[in-house]
N, C-alpha and C positions, 0 to 999 in steps of 0.2 A: 391503874387497876390491874390486878393479877388476872391472867387468862383463866377462863372457866374450865371445868372438867366436863366434857361433853357427855350428857346422859345417854342412856340406852335409847335406841331408835324407838319411835312410837308413831302411831298413825292417828291423825286427827280427822274424824269423820264429821262432815257437815251435812245435816239433813235439811233439804229444802222440799217443801210440800208442793206437789204438782199433780193435778188430776187430769187424766186423759180426756180429751174432748172427742165427742162423736158428732158427725155432721147431721144436721136436720134434713131428712129426706121427704119424699112424697108419702102418700097413704100406703098402708100395708107394709111399713118398715123398709121401704126401698131406700137405697143409699144415695149419697150426694152425686155419684157419677151417673145416675139415671137421667134421661132426658127430662126437660121441664114438664110439669104437670099443669092441669087446669087451663087448657086453651093456649098453651105456649108461654104463659107467664112464669118467670123464675120464682120458685118458692123462697120465701125469706128464710135465711139461715142466721140465727143470732147466737149460736153456741160456738165460741171461738176455739182455736187450737190451744193446746195446753201451754201454760206459761209458768214461770217460777222466779222466785227471788232468792238471792244468796243470803244466808244467815250471817250475822256479824257477832263476833265474840270479843271479849276483852275491851268493851266499850266504856267510854267515860260515863259517869253517873249524871243523871239529870240533864242530859244533852239531847238535842234534836239530831236524829239520824235519818237520812233519806236514801232509799234504795236506788239501785241502778234502774233505768227505765226499761220496761218491756214494751214490745210493739204488738198491738192487737192484730191478729190475723185469722183467716178462716171464716169470716162473716161477710154477709152482703147487705146487711141492714143494721140500723142502730140497735145496739144491745144494751141492756140495763147494766149499770155498774153501782156497786155499794161497797162499803168498807166498815169493819168493826175493829175497834181497838186502835184506830189511828186516823190518818187523813190521806187523800190521794190527789194527784195533780194530773191533768190531761194536757198533753202537748206543752209542758212547761208553764201552764197557767197557774192560777191561784190554787192553793191546797184547800180542800173541803172535806167534810165528813158527810155531806148530804148525798143522797142517791142521785144518779144522773144517767146519761147514756154516752156511749162511745161508738165510733165507726171504725171500720177496717183501716188499718194503717196508723191509727192514733197511737201515741206513746203515753204510757202511764207509769208514774212512780208513786211510791208510798213513803210516808214519813211517820215516825213515832218519836215520842220523848222517852228516853231510857229511864229505868228505875233509879231511885235515889239510894237503893240498897246494893251492896256488893253481890256478885254472882247471881243476879236475878234477871230473868228473861221477860221482855215485853214483846207481845206478838200482835201484829195487825193482820187481819184476814181480808183479802180483796176478792170480790166475786164479780165476774163478768159473764153475763149470759148463762148462769148456772155453773160455770167453772170457777174454782177458787184456788188461791195459793196464799201461803203465809209468809210474812216478812218478820223475822224474829231477830231481836238484838239483845244480847246478854251482856250485862255489865262485868267489869273486871273483878277478879278475886280480891279479897281483902288483903292488902299488903302486910307483910310481916314486919313488925316493928324492928328497926335496926337495933342490934345489940349495943349496949353501952360500950364505951372505949375499953379495949382489952388491956390497956397499959402500954400499947405501942404508941409512942409519942414521936411526932415528926419534928425534927430539929430544923430551925430556920436561922440562917446567918445573914446579916447585913453588914458589910464592911464599908462604913460611911466614908472612909478616906481613900477608897480604891475606885477610880474611874473605870467604867466599863464602856469600851469603844468598839463599835462594829462597823467596819468599812468606812472609818473616818467619822461616823455619827455617834455622838454621845449625849445629845440634848433631847429632852422630851419635846417633840414637835407637835404641839396641839393642832396646828394647821393641817397636819396629816391625819391625826387620829381622833381628835375630838371634833367631829363634824356632824352635820345634819343634811339629810337628802333634800335640799332646798336651795333657793337662790335669794338674793336680796331684792328681786323685783316681783316676787310672787304675790298675788292678791290674797293668798291664804293668810297672810300676816294681818289683814286689815278687816276682820269682821264679816260683812255680809258675803253670801255666795248663793249659788243657784238653788241649793237645797234648803237653806235657812236664811232667806233674804231678810236682811236687817238684824240678824242675830249678832250681838256685840261680843267683843272679847271681854272677859271678866277683868283682865288687866289691860287698860287702854294703852299702856306702853309695852305691850307684849314683846315686840321685836327687840327693843332695847333691853328689856328686863332679862330676856332669855339669853341673848347673844353676849351682852356685856356682863350680866350677873353670873353666868356660868362659863364664860370665856369659850364660846363655841364658834366654829368657822363653817362657812357654807361649803357644800360638796358637789352637787350634781344637778343638772337640769336636762331632762329628756323631753320636755314639752315645748319650750320656747322656739326651738328651731322648726318644729313641725307646725306650730301655729303661724309663724312668719311665712312658711311655704304655702300655707293655705290662702295667703293673700296675694300670691304672685301669678300672673298670667303666663302662658306658654310663649316662647319665642316664635314669632310668626314665620321665621325663615329657617328655624332649626327645631323640628318637631321633637317633643320629649325633653326639651331643655327649658329652663326658666328664662324669662325675659330679663336680661341683665340690666337694662335701663330701669325697669320697674324695681328691681332689687336695690339699685343704687338710690332711687328716690325713696323707697320705703325705709331702707336702712339709714339714709341720711335723716329722715324724720325721726326714726327711733333714737338715733344718737343725740339729736338736738333735744328731743323731749326728755331724755334721761337727764341731760345736763341742765337744761333751762326750765324744766317743769317746776311749777310753783305750788303744786299740791302737797299736802302733808305726806302722802305716800311717796312721792318722788323725793322729797327731802330726806325721808327715812332711808330710802334705798341708797342715796348718796352717802348718808351719814355712816352706813355700815358697809360700804364697798371695800373697805380695807380687810374685811373678812371674806371677800369673794375674789381674791386675786389669783387663785389657782383652781378655777372651776373646771368641772368635766361637763362637756355637752355630748350628746349622742343621738343616733337615730333609732327609731323603732322598726319593727318588721314592715309595718304598713304606714304610709304608702311608699316607703323607701325601696322595698324589694321590687324590682321592675317586673311586674306581672299584670299591669293594667289597672291597678288601683288608682282611683281619682285622688289627686293631691288636695282637692278642695276647691279647684277653680275650673273643673270640667276637662282636665287633661291628666295624663299620667306620664311617668318617667319613661324614657326611651328603653326599649327592650332589645336594641341592637346588640349583637355580640360578635364583633369582628376583630381582626388584628388592629385596625385603625381605631375602633371604638369598642373596647372590651365592655362586657356587661357591668354596669355600675358607673360608667364614665359620667353620665348625666347626673347621677346622684352626687358624685364627688365634685362636679362642677357647681352644683347648688351649694354644697357644704363649704366649698372654698369661697364662694361669693358671700355666703352668710357670715363667715368668720371675718371677712374684710369689710363688708358694708355696714354691719350692725354693731360693731364694737370699736372701742378706742384703738387708734392705730399707732400709738407710741408717744414718745416725748414731744413731738411736734404737733400733736392733736389735742385739742381741748374738749372734745365731745365724746360721749358714749361711755358705757359701762366697761369695766375691765375685760379684756379679751380672754376667753377661756384658754387654759394651758393644755388641756387634754381633750382629744376627740376620740370617742369610742364609735367605731364605724356603725355598729348595730347592737342593740340590746338583746341578749339571749336569743340569737337567731334560729338555732336549730330546733328549739321546742316547737315553734309555730310553723316554720317552713319545712321541716323534715319529719319530726316526730308526729305532730298533729296538724297536718296542713289543711288549709281550705282546699276545695276542689281545684281551683285554678293554680294552686301552688304544687299540685301533685307532680312528681318527677324531679323536684329540687333535691339536690344531693349536698352533703357537706362540702364536697369539692367545689361545687358551684358557688357556694357561700364564701368559701375561703378565697377563691379567685376574685370574687366581688370585692373583698377587702383590699386586695392589691390594686384593683382598678380605682377604687375610691381614694386610697392613700396616694397613688401616683398623681391623680388629678388635683388633689389638694396641694401637693407639694409643687406641682407645675404652675400654680397660679402666679401671675405677675400683675402688678398694679399698672397704672397708666404710664409710669416711667420705666416699665419693664423690669422692676425689681421684685425679687422673690418676697412674698408677703407673709408666709407661714412657717418660716424656719423656727419660729418660737412656739410652735404648736406640736405637741407630741401626739402621735396617732397610734391606736392600738385596737386589739380585739382578742378573741372573738366574743368576749364577755359571756363565758360559758355559765349556764345556769346550774348544771348538775355535773360537776367534775368527778364522775364515778369511773375513774380509770380502770379499776379492777374488774368492772362488770364484764360478764361473759368471758372470763379468763383473760382479761386485759385486751380483748378485741375492741371494746369501747375506746380505749386509749389509741390503738392502732388506727381505727377508722375515723377518729375525730381529732383529739388534741395533738397527737403526734402528726397527723396529716396537716393540721393547721400550721404547725411549726415548719413542716417540710415545704408547704406551699407559700406561706406568707410570713413566716417567722422573721426572715432577714429584713422584710419590709416594714415590720412593726417596731415602734419605739418602745412599746411595753406590751405585756400580756395582761389581759383583763379577765377577772374571774369573780364569781360570787360564791359565798359560803353561807349555807343555811343549815341550822339544826332542824330536824323533823322529830320533835319529842312525842308526837302522837299521830303516826301515819299508819292507817289500816291495822291498828293493834300493835304496831312496832314502835321502837324508840331508836331512831336513826340519827345519831349525832355526828357532827363534824369536829367540834372543839376537841383539842387534844391531839393525839397521835395521827388521826386521819388528815387533819389540815397539814401537819408537818410532812407526812408522806406525799401529799399532793404537791405542795410547794417544791419539795426536794426533786420530784420527778420532772417537773417543768423546768427547774433550774438546770438539772443535769442535761436534759435533752437539748435545751436551748443553747447551752455551751457547745455541745457536740455538733449542732447543725450550723449555728450562726457565729460561733467563735467567741460569744460573750454571754454572760449570765443576764438574761433579759430582766428588767425591773417589772414590778407588778403594780397594777391598779386594781384594788379590791373595792369595786364601786357599790357593792351591797354586802353587808353581813347582817345576820339576824336569825329568826326562827319562824317557821310556818307551822302553826298548830292545827293540823288538818281536821281533827275531831271537833274543833271549835270555830272553824273558818266562817260558818254561816250563822254564828251566834251573835247576839248583841254584844256590845263592849262589856268586858269584865276585867277586874284587876288580876284575876287568876291567869287569864290568857297573856296579859302584859307581863306577868311574872315569868312565864316560860320564855318570852322574848328577852327579858332582862338577863336571865341566866346565860342565854346564848351571846348576847352583846358583850357581856363581861368576859366570858371565857374566850371568845373569838378575838376580842381586842387584845387580850394577853398574848395570844398566839401572834397577832400582827406586830406587837411591840418587840418581838424577838428578831424582826427584820427591819430595823429602822433605816438601814441604808438601801434596801432593795424595794421596799414598799413606798411608792410615790404618794399614794392616798388610800385611806381605808374609811369607808363610810357606813355607819350604822344605817340600816334602811328604816329611817324614821322620817316620815313626811309630816307636813304641818297639819292640814285638815283633810286633804285628799278626797274632796267631794267628787272629783272626777272618777274615783274608784268605787263610789257607792253603788250597790246593787239593791237587794232587799234590805240589807243591813249596811252600816257604814264600813268603810275600809278598816282593816285591822291594824295596819302599821302607822299609827297617828300619834303626834305629839299632843294634839288637842282633841277634846270631846265636848259635847254639850252637857250641861249639868243634869238634865233629865235622863241621861243615858244610865246613870247609876241608881241602884235601888235606894229609895228613900230621899232622893234629891229632886228638886224641881227647878224650872227655869231653863231658858234656851241659850244662856250665855256660854261662851266657849272657855273652858278651863283645861288645865293639863291632865293628860292621862298618866298612868303610872310610869310611862317610859321616860318622863322627865327625871326620874330618879337616877338614870344612868348619868345624866349631865350633872345633877346635884352631887352625886358621889365623886365624880372626877373633877369637879369645878376648880380645885385649888392646885392640882398636881402640876409641877413644873420643875425645871432645873436640869442638872447634869446626872446622867445615869451612873449609878454606882453598883458595886458587886452585890449580888444576892444569890442565895442558894437554899434549896430545900432537900431534905433527905428522902422525900417522897415526891415522885413526879406528878402525882395527882394534886399537889398543892402548887399552883403557879405563883411565882414570886417576881416582883420587879421593884426597883427603888430608885429615887432621885433626891438630889440635894440641891437646895437653893439658898445660898447664904447661910442663915442660922437654922434653916428648917430642912428636915428630911421627910420624905413621903415614902412610906413602906406599903406596898400593895400586895395583898394576899387573895387568891381566888381558889375556892374549893371545887374540884371536879368530881369529888365523891358525893354520893347520895346519902352520906351519913356525917354526923358531926365528927370533927377531927381535932385532937388535942395537939397543940403546937407549943414548942419550947423556943421562945424568941430570944435572939441575942443581937443587939446593935453594938457593933465593934468599931474600933478605930477612931474613938472620940478623944483619946488622950487627955482625960481629965476635964474636958469641956462639960460643964454642968447642964443637965437636962432640966429645963424650966417647966415645960408643960407638954401634955400629950392630948390630942384630939382624935377620937376614934369615930370613923364613919363606917357603919355596919349595915350592909344591904343584905337582908335575909328574907325568908319566906315562912309565913306562919302556918298553922296546921291546915288552913284551907287553901294554901298556895298563894296567898296574897303577899305582895312585896312590902317589906317594912324597911324604912331607912331610919336608923337610930344614930344620933350624934351625941357623944358624951365626952366629958373632959376628965383628965386625971393629971396627977403630978409625976407619974412614973410609968415607964414601959412595963406592961405585964410580962413577967417571965414565962408564965403559963397562960395560954389563951386558947379558948375553944372556938374554932371556926365552924360555923354551922353548915349544914348540908347545902351544897351548891351556892354558898354565900360568898360575898366579896367584902373585904374590909380594907380600908385605907387608914393607916395610922400616920398622923402628922405630929412629928417630934420637933419641938422648938428648943434650941440650946441657948446658953448665955452669950456665947461668942460665935462668929462665923465658923462653920465646919470646914476644916482644912482637908482638901483633897490632894494628898501628896503621893499617892500611888497610882499606877496605871496598869490596867488590864486590857489587852487587845485581843479581840476575838476574830479569827480568820477561819473560813470554811474552804475545805479542799474537796475535789470531786474525783471519783475513780475514772479510769480510762474506758469503762464500759458500764452498761446498765441493763436492767430487765433480763436477768439470767434465770432460766427455768430451774426448778429445784428437782433433783433426782436423788432418791434415797441413797445415803452413804457415799454420794459423789461429791468431790471437792469443787467448790466454786471459788474462783480466784479473781481478785480485783487489785489493780495497781493504783496507789494514790501517791503521786509524786510532787516534787518541788515544795515540800513542806518545810516551813521555818519553825524550829523548836527552840525556845528560849531556855534559860536556866531554871525558871520557876513557872508554875502554872498548872494547867489541867488540860485534858483532852477527852473527847467523847467520840466514839465511833457510832455513826447513825446508819442503821440498816432499814431501808424501806422494805416491808414484807407484805405481800398479798397472797393469802391462803384461805382455803375453806376452813370453817370452824372445826375445831377438834384436831387440826394438825399442829405439830409442835411449833412453838414460838421461842424455843430456847436451843438454838443450834450450838454446835461447837465452833468457836471462833479463835483464830490466832492472828496476831500481827507480827510480822517478821519472825515467825516461829514461836512467839510468846503467847501462851494460852490466856484468854480473857475470861473473866467471870461474867456470864450473861445474866442480868437481872430477870426475874420473873415478872417484874412490873413494867408498865408502860404508861404513857400519859393519857388520862381520860378513862372513860368507862369501859367495861367489858363489852366489846362490840357484839358478842353473842347474845348477852342479856337474856339468858334462859330460853333461847330460841326466838326471842322477839326483838332482836337487835338488827344490825346490818346484815345483808345477805352473806357476806364473808368478811374476814379481817383484812383491813388495809391500814397500816399504820407504821410508825417508826419505832424501832427498838433503839434505846440509847444506852450504850455500853461504855463505862469508864475505861480509859486506857492510861497506864502509867507513862509519863513523858519519857522515861528511860527506854521504853520499848520502841520509840519512834526514831526514824532516820529521815534524811531528806527524801529518799525514795522508799516506799513502803509497799509490802505485799500483805494483803488481807486474804485469809482462807476461811471458808465457811462450809460446814457440813451439817446437813439435816439428816435425821434418822428415818424420815418418811418422805414419801413422794408427793409432788403436786405444788402448784403455785409458783411464785416468782420472788426473787430478791430484786425489787424494782430499782433500788439505788444503794450505793455505798458512799458515804461522805464522812469526812473527818473534821470535827470542830476542835480547834486548838486555841486555848486561852493562855497567852503569854502574859505573865504578870511581873511587875517590878520587884515583888517580894513574894515569898512563899505564903500560901493560904492554908490555914488549918481549919478543916471543916468539922462542925458539930462538936467542937471541944467545949465541955461544960465542967464547972467545978463540982 
C-alpha cells in the first residue's frame, strides 16, 4: 500500500449531554450543606450528581453498542431510573427498558442497537432522579465504491523448477502451520458439554473427518495442566508446593487411562496422537502467578522470593512434575500421551498482571514477571527422575507470550520497558520467544491490522535484538494468530464476523510461511467449541456452532462455523517450496511442488480487486493436464465464500478479489523437475533502533555477506514514525544509490486517520547484487525529524541461475 498524504489538521468535536445536578435541600430553598431538618432526620436526596456518556461515531450498522458504565453519586435514597430509545443495566445485571430505582454507588450502563443506515445516529436518553444524559451512536459513512482497475496489472512469476530454501528448510511443514488450538484429549470433540448437555455433533466422526479430511495437526493446550493442578493437595512439609506423591499417583493413573482406556473417546485420542507430537502447553496468570490465588484444593503457590527460592520456583516445580508424571517418558515407556515439546511459562501475562490487575496483583512489574520466567525455566530444567537423570532436555521453554507487541508505542518506550527488557532479563534462558498476532479490524472506530509490514517489522526487531544480546537469533513460537472484531464481540455468531477472522488467518499465515526455519509453530486461534469461554453469548473463535445460531436454521446439533474454510482452503497444499514473486508487495505469494502437482498461493492485502498476470515457468514442455482453483472471497455482505472450480489451463489474467485468497492446484503429465536452487539468507546490521534526525546520515554495517553469481537482494528497513512523516528516505549501499519504492506490504496504516496510531513497518528495497560486498555500509537520510529506524537487515537470494522477473511476451 502506498503511504497516504496527510490531510490538513482538523478537530473532531464530540458532544456529550450532561445536565448539572442540584442537591435537594430543606424547606425555603436551603442547600445540602445545611443541618438536617425535621427533628434531626436526614432529608432524602434523590437528585444525583451530573453524569455523561461518550458518544460513538463510525459504528457498525445494526450492531449492539454498550456505553461505559457511570457511577451514581450524590444521593442518599433510592432514585427513579428510566430510559428512552434503549436499555440500561444496573451493576452489570440484565438489560431492561422498564423503569426502576438505583442507589448511591450503583453503576449503570446503556445499550442501543445502531441504525441499519449509513451516517445515522441512534440515541438513548437515561434519566436518574430528574437528571438525564444521552448515549448517542452514529453509524459509519457510506464507503466509496472502489474504482475499477486502472490498467495497472500485477505480474506474478512461479519458477516451478527453482527450489526456495530458507535456513535449510524447503518443505511445507503442515505440522507447523496448519494447526488448530486444541489437543487430542479434549472433550469438545465429543458432543455434550455443560451448556448444551446431550447436543450431538452433526458429524458423528467429527474428529477424524476434520483432522484427516483436511490434514490438520494439534497445536496448544492451556487448560489441561491447570485442571490437573486443581486435583493436587499441598505438600505437608513444604508449604506452597504440590505433593509430589499425589502427582505421581494422579499422573500414573492419567497415563494408564490414556493408553488402556476402552471408551470410544479414548480410542479416538490414541488414533490421532500422531497429530499431537509437538504440542504446546502453558500456564495462565491465575493461579500460577504467586499472589495467594487458590489452586483449587484450598492452598496457593509459594510467594517466597529469596536467592534460594526465587519467586516462581514452586510453579516451575509443579510444571516439571506435570511434564514427567502425566506424559509418555520415551522409548522405554508404554503409557501416556505424547509429551509436549514446548512449554510457555505464562499466557499473555502483562495484560492481567500489570495493565489491568486485580487489586491483589497491584505492584506487579514487567521485571517481576520476567524474573519469574527465569525461575520457572530453571526449576523445570533442574528436574531429575528417580535415577537422577535430567528429564526435560527434550522440552523447549519460552515466553513471554506477548499479547500486544506494540513496540513503537510511546515513541518505542513500550519496547524498552517490556520486550527489550524481557530479552535483557530472560532472553538467554529462553529456548524461544513466544508472541501473538491479532488484527483489530473494528476497534473503537479504527482498523488496526498486523498482517503485512507490521508483522515483518516486529519479527525483525526481535530477531535483531536477540542476536545482539544472546548471540543467536531466537526462534519463535506464534501460539495464536487471528482477529478480534471488537464491534461484534458481544454479538451472536455470524458468518460476517468469521469473515474478518479468515482474512487475518490467511494474511498472517502468509507472513509466517516466510520464516519456515525460525518459526517452530504457528497456531490459528481456532478452538473447537469453547463452552468454557461462553458469557452471554458463545465464544467467538470457534470451529463449531450449533445449528440454531444461524438465521433460518433450527436444531441444537454442532456443525462447522465459517472458520473451517481456512482448513478446507489449505487442505491439499504440500511439497517443496519453489520460487515465487509478485511485482506488488500487497499480493502475498508462495508456492510448492509435490511430484506432478504445483500449489500456487495468492493472498490479496488490498481492499480492492487486483488484476494479476500469472506465469508458471520452468516446466520445460511438461504438459499441464488440469487446474483446480480454490477461491476464498467475501460477498457484498462480508460473508466468506469458498468456490472450487476446475479448468484445463492456467489463466494468464486473473482477478484476485478484495482481501481474497486463492490456491491454484496445477497437475502436469509428468513429475515436475526441480533442478534449480535458490538459497535465502538474512543478514543483520551491527546496530538497531537509531533515532531519525532531519538531513542527518544514519549508518549501518552489514557484514559477512555471501553473494553468489546470480540472484537477488532486498534491503529491509524497519521504520517507526508518526503518520505524515516521510517513508522514502535516501538510501545508499556502499555508495550506490537505491530506488526506494513508495509501496510497502499491507494496508495504509494511517487509513484516513482511522488506522494505527503511527506507522511501524518494513520498507523492502531491491538491491543489485553488484552493489554488495562481503562487508557493506548502508547510509540512510530522511528529510524530516522524528521516529526511528528500528532495524536494517539484508535478504540475499543466491540462485543457481539468473531469474528474469515479470518478462511477458
